[in-house]
C-alpha positions in Angstrom: 97.5 109.6 103.3 99.2 106.3 103.0 97.2 103.9 100.3 96.9 100.4 99.0 96.1 99.8 95.7 95.0 96.0 95.5 93.5 95.2 92.1 91.2 92.7 91.4 89.7 93.4 94.8 85.9 92.6 95.0 85.9 89.4 95.9 88.3 86.4 96.8 91.7 86.9 97.9 92.0 90.5 96.6 88.8 91.4 99.1 90.6 89.3 102.0 94.0 91.2 101.1 91.9 94.2 101.2 90.3 94.1 104.5 93.7 92.5 106.3 95.6 95.5 105.0 93.1 97.7 107.4 93.3 96.1 110.1 96.7 95.4 110.1 98.2 98.9 108.5 95.9 101.4 109.0 95.6 102.0 105.1 93.2 103.9 103.0 92.2 101.0 100.6 91.7 101.3 96.7 89.4 98.9 95.5 90.1 97.7 92.1 87.8 96.0 89.8 86.4 95.2 86.5 82.7 95.0 86.3 81.2 93.4 89.5 79.9 96.4 91.0 77.9 94.9 93.8 80.8 93.0 95.0 83.0 95.9 95.0 80.7 97.9 97.2 80.2 95.0 99.5 84.0 94.4 99.9 84.0 98.4 100.7 81.5 98.2 103.5 83.4 95.3 105.0 86.4 97.5 105.1 84.4 100.3 106.5 82.7 97.9 109.2 86.4 97.0 110.3 86.9 100.7 110.7 89.0 101.4 107.6 88.2 104.3 104.5 88.1 102.8 100.4 87.2 103.9 97.5 86.4 102.2 94.4 88.4 102.1 91.0 86.9 101.0 88.2 89.0 99.9 85.8 90.3 96.4 83.1 94.4 96.3 84.6 94.4 95.1 80.9 94.0 98.0 79.0 96.4 100.5 79.1 94.1 103.4 78.3 91.2 102.7 81.0 94.4 102.4 83.6 95.6 105.6 82.5 92.2 107.1 82.5 91.0 106.0 85.8 94.4 105.2 87.7 96.2 108.1 86.4 93.9 110.4 86.8 93.1 109.7 90.5 97.6 109.9 91.3 97.1 113.5 89.3 94.5 114.9 91.3 95.7 113.2 94.7 98.7 114.7 95.1 98.9 114.6 99.1 97.9 110.9 98.8 100.6 108.1 98.7 100.1 104.8 97.1 102.7 102.6 99.4 101.2 99.2 98.3 100.4 97.7 95.6 98.9 94.0 95.2 99.0 93.0 91.9 96.0 90.2 92.4 93.9 90.8 89.6 93.9 87.4 87.3 91.4 84.8 85.8 91.7 81.1 84.6 90.4 79.9 80.9 91.6 76.4 81.5 92.2 73.6 78.5 94.4 71.4 77.7 97.0 73.1 75.4 95.6 72.2 71.8 92.1 73.5 72.6 93.6 76.7 74.3 92.0 79.4 72.1 94.2 82.7 71.0 91.6 84.9 73.2 91.9 82.0 75.9 95.6 82.9 75.6 95.1 86.3 75.2 93.0 87.1 78.2 94.7 85.3 80.8 98.2 86.5 80.3 96.8 90.2 79.3 95.3 90.3 82.9 97.8 88.8 85.3 100.7 89.9 83.3 100.3 92.9 80.9 98.3 94.0 84.1 101.0 93.7 86.6 103.0 96.0 84.0 100.5 98.7 83.2 99.2 99.0 87.3 103.1 99.1 88.5 104.0 101.7 85.8 101.1 104.0 86.8 102.2 103.6 90.2 105.9 103.1 90.8 107.4 106.4 89.4 105.9 108.0 92.7 107.2 105.1 94.6 110.9 105.8 93.6 110.5 109.4 94.3 109.5 108.9 98.0 112.1 106.3 98.1 109.3 103.7 99.7 107.1 101.2 98.4 105.7 97.6 98.9 104.9 95.6 95.7 103.1 92.2 96.1 102.4 90.0 92.5 99.8 87.2 93.1 101.6 84.7 91.6 100.6 80.7 91.5 102.0 77.3 91.9 100.9 77.2 88.2 103.9 79.5 87.5 106.2 77.6 89.7 105.8 73.8 88.8 103.3 74.1 85.7 99.8 72.5 86.1 98.4 70.4 83.2 95.6 72.4 81.6 97.0 75.7 82.4 99.3 76.5 80.1 98.2 79.9 79.7 97.7 80.6 83.2 101.5 78.9 83.9 102.2 81.3 81.5 101.5 84.2 82.9 102.1 83.7 86.3 105.7 82.5 85.0 106.2 85.7 83.4 105.2 87.2 86.8 107.5 85.3 88.7 110.0 86.1 86.7 109.2 90.0 86.4 109.1 90.0 90.2 112.4 89.1 90.6 114.3 91.5 88.2 112.4 94.8 89.4 113.2 93.8 92.6 116.9 94.7 91.7 116.2 97.3 89.7 114.4 99.3 92.5 115.7 97.9 96.2 118.3 100.8 96.8 114.9 103.3 96.4 113.8 101.3 99.5 110.9 99.2 97.5 110.6 95.5 97.9 109.1 93.5 95.5 107.9 89.9 96.0 105.7 87.6 94.6 103.1 85.1 96.4 102.3 81.7 95.5 99.1 80.5 96.5 98.0 76.6 95.9 94.6 75.5 95.9 92.4 78.6 97.9 88.9 78.2 98.3 87.6 81.2 96.2 84.8 81.7 93.3 88.3 80.7 91.1 88.4 77.2 92.7 84.6 76.7 93.3 84.4 74.2 90.4 87.1 71.9 91.2 86.3 68.7 93.2 87.8 69.6 96.3 87.1 66.5 98.1 89.4 64.8 95.4 92.2 67.4 94.9 92.9 68.0 98.6 94.1 64.2 98.5 97.4 65.9 96.4 97.8 68.5 99.3 99.7 67.4 102.5 97.7 69.6 104.8 95.0 67.3 103.2 92.5 71.3 103.0 92.1 73.8 100.4 93.9 77.1 101.9 91.5 80.2 103.2 92.0 83.8 101.3 92.4 85.2 104.8 95.5 82.9 105.1 97.1 84.1 102.1 96.0 87.7 103.2 98.1 87.5 106.5 101.1 86.8 104.2 100.9 89.7 101.9 99.8 91.9 105.0 103.1 90.8 106.4 104.8 91.5 103.0 103.5 95.0 103.3 104.9 96.2 106.7 107.9 97.3 107.9 108.7 93.7 109.7 109.6 92.7 105.8 111.3 95.5 104.6 114.5 92.9 104.0 113.0 90.7 101.7 112.5 91.4 98.3 112.6 89.0 95.1 111.0 86.4 96.8 108.7 84.0 96.2 106.9 82.5 99.1 104.3 79.6 98.9 101.4 79.1 100.1 99.8 75.9 99.5 99.8 73.3 102.4 103.1 71.7 101.7 102.6 70.7 97.7 106.2 70.6 96.8 106.3 73.1 93.6 
């Protein structure tokens, strides 16, 4: 069975990506999430309503032991299942001006986005290399490209993810594995719910926030055979903001 693992898939962009991968590529979806059981079950129900199949994998991406125990165990007990698509989407923000960023806020943000990408990718890439097939899509951000005041921790995490994407893509290209990053700007989701959209959209040439489904269409394209010659790229989806 061909599978896609989407981290942080219980809501927002992750949920939209999981549903789109079912619609476009008919993949069995592994829904990773950290804590919100109800939201994860809702994602599963939405996937099934679209004619797909899915199962839940609850683990914190930043915790190497949890990744090994849950994802590693799933891989070992499902030898006939192949994770062909990995979307490293899990991430959080803990915004503050740098002098007031606590060590905990720094570690949490970098741990989930950057260490999480390392932990989960390490778990699945060996099988991708052996099968000579794979798509890795890392959810970066406008913050990782241009830096955003009040987001030094988030900018550092996403900037690191972008650099890792470019390096890893060169290592695995000969094995028919592509590695790309998607860099959303302002997307209407839980993560941006507390922002002043009416004010911030003035920064966006398109004069609006993007929708999770618009990001999902891009991710789905990168996961498809149509994007087989695209690797090591960072693709902006931000309504025209110059990065």
